[in-house]
N, C-alpha and C positions, 0 to 999 in steps of 0.2 A: 621421637614423639614429643619429648619435652622441648626440643628446639623448635618444632612446629608450633607448639603452644605459645612459646615466648615470641616467636615471629608474628603470630596472629595477634597477640596482645599489643605488640608494637604498632602493627598496622592499624589496629582499632584506635589506639591513642592518637596516632597521626591523623587519621580520618576525622576523629572527634575535634581535634584542634583546627583542622582545615574547615570543617563545617561551622565551627564557632566563629572563625574569622569571616566566612562568607555571610553568616547571619548578621554579624556586627556591621559589615559593609552595607548590607541591605537595609538595616535599620538607619544607618547614617544617611544613605541615599534618600530614604523616605522622609527623614527629617528635613533634608535640604529642599526636597520638592515641596513639602508642606509649607516650609518657611517662604519659599518663592511664591506659592499660591496665596499665602496670607498677605505677603507684601503687595501683590497685585490687587487683592480685594480691598486692602487698606488704601489703595490709590497711589502707592509709592512709585510703581512703574506705569501708571496710567497717565496718558496725555490726551486731553480732549481734542476733538477735531475742531477746525475753525468754524465759526458760525456761518450759516447759510443765509444768503441775501444778495441784493444787487451789488455789483462791483463798480457801477457808474451811477451818477445821479447829478442833481442840480441843487444849488443852495436854497435853503428855506423850504424844502420839500421833505416830508417825513418818509422814511424807508424802514421796512420791518426786517429784522434778522432773528434767527431762531437756532436752537440746538435741540438735538434728540437725545433723550436719556431715559433709563428705566429705574434709576436709583432714587428712591423717595427720600433718603436721608441726606443726600448731597446738597450742597449749596453752590449757586452759580452767580457770576457777576459779569456783565458786559462792559468792556472798556472801549470807548468810541474813538480813541486816538486823538481827541482834541482837548484832553485834560478833564473830561467828564466821564462818569461811569454810572451804572445803575447800582441800586442797593443789592444786597445778597438776596437771591431768589431761590425758591424751592419749588420742586415739581408738585403740581396739584394732583391730588389722588385721582387715579383713573386716567391721567393724561401721560403722554410720552414726549411732549414738546414744550419748551419754554420759549416764548417770543417776546421781543421788545422792539420799540420803534424809536428812531432818532432822526433829527435833522441837523444839518451843519449850516452855519451862517456865513462861512467864508469858503471860497474855493480852495482846492488843494487835494493832496492825497493823504488818506488817513488809514492807519492800521487798526482794524476792528478785531478784538480778541475776546475770549471768554476765560474766566478763571474758575477752577473747580476746587472745592475743598470739602472735607468731611472730618469726622472725629479722629480718624487715624492720621490725617495729614492736614492739620489746621492752618499751615502756612499757605496752602493753596498751590495749584499747578496751572500754568498758563498754556493756552492752546497756541498753535501757530497763527500768525496774523492773516486776516483777509484784507487785501489792499483795496481801498475804495477811492475812486477818483470823483471829486465833486467839482462841477463846472458852474460858471456864471451863466445865467439864463439869457439867451439872445432871442431876437424876434423870429429867427428861422428855426428855433428849437421846438416851437409849438406845432401841433398837427393843424392841417388846413381845416377850414370850416366845413363840416360834413354837409352832404346834400341827400335829401330823401329821394331815392331813385324810383320806387314804385309804391303804390298804396291805393287808397280809395279817397274819393271826394264826397260821395253820397253813399250811405249804407243804412242798415237796419239794426235796431236794438236787439241784443241777444245773439248776434252773429259774430264770429271771429274773423278778423281781417288781417292780412299780412302786409307789413311794410318792410322795405329794404333800404339800406343806407350804405354809403361808401365815402371814403375820403383818403387822403394820402398824408404821409409824414415826411417832412423834408430830409430827415435823417434815415428814412426807411425803417423806422422803429415799428414794433408791433403795436396794434391799436385795440382799445376796448371802447364800447359804446354804452350809453344809457339813454332811454327814451322817456320823454315826458308826454303822456297821452292827453294832457289838457284838462283833466278832471280833478285837479287839486290834490288828489290822494292816490294817484295811480302812476307814480314814477318808478321805473325799473331800477334795479341796481346795475353796477357795471358788469358787462358781459365778459366772457373769457377773451383773451387776447388773440387776434388774428393778424395775418400779414397786412402791411400797408397796401391800400388799393383794392383789397378784397371786398366782396359784397356780403353784408350781414343782414339777416332777416329776423323780424320779431313780430308777434301777433298781439292783437288787443281786442277785447270784447267790451263794448259799451252797453250797460244794462238799461240806460234811459235815453230818451231822445234829447237832442241838443246840438249845439255847435261847439266843436272841440278843436283847439289849436295844438297840433302834433308837432313836436320838434325833437331833435336829438343832438347829443354832444359826444365828442370823442376824447380819449385820453391815451397818451402813449405809455410805453412800459416804464418810463421814468417818472410818471405822475403828472406830466404837463397836460393841461386840459385846453381844448379848442374852444372857440366861440360856439354858442348854440346855433344850430341851423336855422334858416328862415322857416317860420312856422307854416304848416299847411292846414287850412281850415277844413274840417271834416264835419259834414252835416249828417247826423244820425236821426232817423225818423222811426216811428212805431211801425210794426209789421202790417198794420191794417191800412196804412196809407199807400196809395198807388204811385210810388215813386221809383223810377228806374235806377239801377246801380250805376254809379259813375266812379271810375278809377282813374289813376294817372300813372304815367310812366315817362321816364326821362330818356331821350334818345339824342345822342350827340349834343349834350348840354341844353337841349330844348325840351321843355315839359309839354307832353301831349295828354289830352283828355280822351278817355274811352267811355262812351255813353251806351249803355245796354238798353235796348227796348224789349228784349226777350233773351232767352237762354242762347239762341242761335243768331241773334241779330245785334249788331253794334256799329257805332261810327267812331272813326279815329280823327281827332281834331289836333292840328298843329297850332299851338297857341301863339306862335310867332308869325307865321304866314297867314293864319286864318283858314287854311285849306282843310277840307273835311273829305274823307274817303270812307267807303263802307268796308267793314271787316268781313271776310268770307270764312265761314265755318268750314273746317277741313274734314268733318265727319268723325274726328277723334277727340273732340273736346277742346281743340285749340283753334286759333284764328290766323288766317293769312292777312298780312298788312301790306298794302300798296301805298307807301307814304308819298311818293312823288307822282302818283296817278298816271303812270306810264303803262299800266296793264300788267306789270310783272310784280310778283311778290317780293318785298324787300325784307320783311321781318316775319317771325312766327311769334304770336302772343299766346302765353299760357295763362289762362285766367286764375286757376287755384293759387298759384304762387305770385302772379303779377309779373312774371319774368318775360322779357321780350328778347328774342334771339335774332341776330342778323343771319340771313340765309346766304351761304356762299353762292357764287355765280353758278357753280356746277349743280347746285341744288334748286335753283330758281325754277319756278313752274308758272305757266301762264294761268292767270285767274280767269276761269270760265264759269258760266252759270251751272255747269254740270256737276259741280261739287255739291253733293247731296249728303245730308246727315245720315248716319248709319241706320237710324230708326226708319227712315223712308225706304231704304233698301230692304229692310226686314219686312216692312208692310207689303212692298211689291212682291217679294218672294212668297209671302203668305197668300197673296191673291192668286198667284200662278198655281200654287199647290192646291188651293181650294177649287179652282176651276177644273183642274185635272181630276180631282176626286169626284166632282159632280158628273163629269163626262163618263167616268168609269161606272158610277152607279146607274146612270141612264142606260148604258150599254147592257149592264147586268140584268136589269129588269125589263129589257125589251123595248125601251122607248127610242133607242137608236140602234140600227142594225148595221152590222159590218158584214159586207159580202166578200166572199173569196171565190176565186175561180176554181172549179172542180174539173179535173181532167179524167175522163172515163176511158179506160183501155178497152179496146175491142179484142 
């Protein structure tokens, strides 16, 4: 019995020593992890990402670069790789981005970096560089002069009208546009970038009568701007004046006028050849266009958007007078139904007798 007690006491002591060692190791591990977390929070192991922005550009054009952060106490500096840098910058309260712009006056490749520092790491930490190639501007670097493809020539005050534009970039860069509506204080900002050669539409509402010169300019993704387009004069009249709507559309680099005399009647003028053909309403709000006057539809014109679509050969259809607006079909159907109801009423009240043969069995 005494031996058992002595053995139990020894086991208890050994277990206590082992437990103490385990607890000591656990405390040491916690201290190491805490120190590691503290070091990261102090910025010792933090490396900022490279700034975001264009990797290519041209001399003497300003480009914007930015970094994302949520640390209000940290300071940031942009180094442009040409011997210049910004001052130390701090995040504005409520914001998560710091952005700065820079232009280079000489062509070359520059390493753009940001440096981060805070009270725990006052010497700062550099990000990896973003390599930026800056080129000399050549004549083929600019976008082509844009052309207004569709729009109006005559319209009414207070109504919204859609214009569309397109151009190409020699380097196939993405393009942005801005419109000048000709009223001195109604110039749009730059649109979002779209692929070169794509069609872009914008609308304008003139509140007062007058003659307005509408033009548009393009800019590629590197900030190079084209010449302004040739202006289109738009005459806006009050709604009380009896003036037909006149639109324009460009087909095969030739501007055509479309003059409306009513909702369902319009004429298509080729301003180069002087040829005029009547548009035929298709009963669905659009018009068939016979540009070469051969009796076959060449295009489909959609008035709300001003878009004109070439009709493929398999879809061409002969222009005949039987193309009737849907409203006329509804009226005709209403007349037929009314006549049938009248006949039924006359039969019911005995004004019209229907005889039927009666066979009598013997």
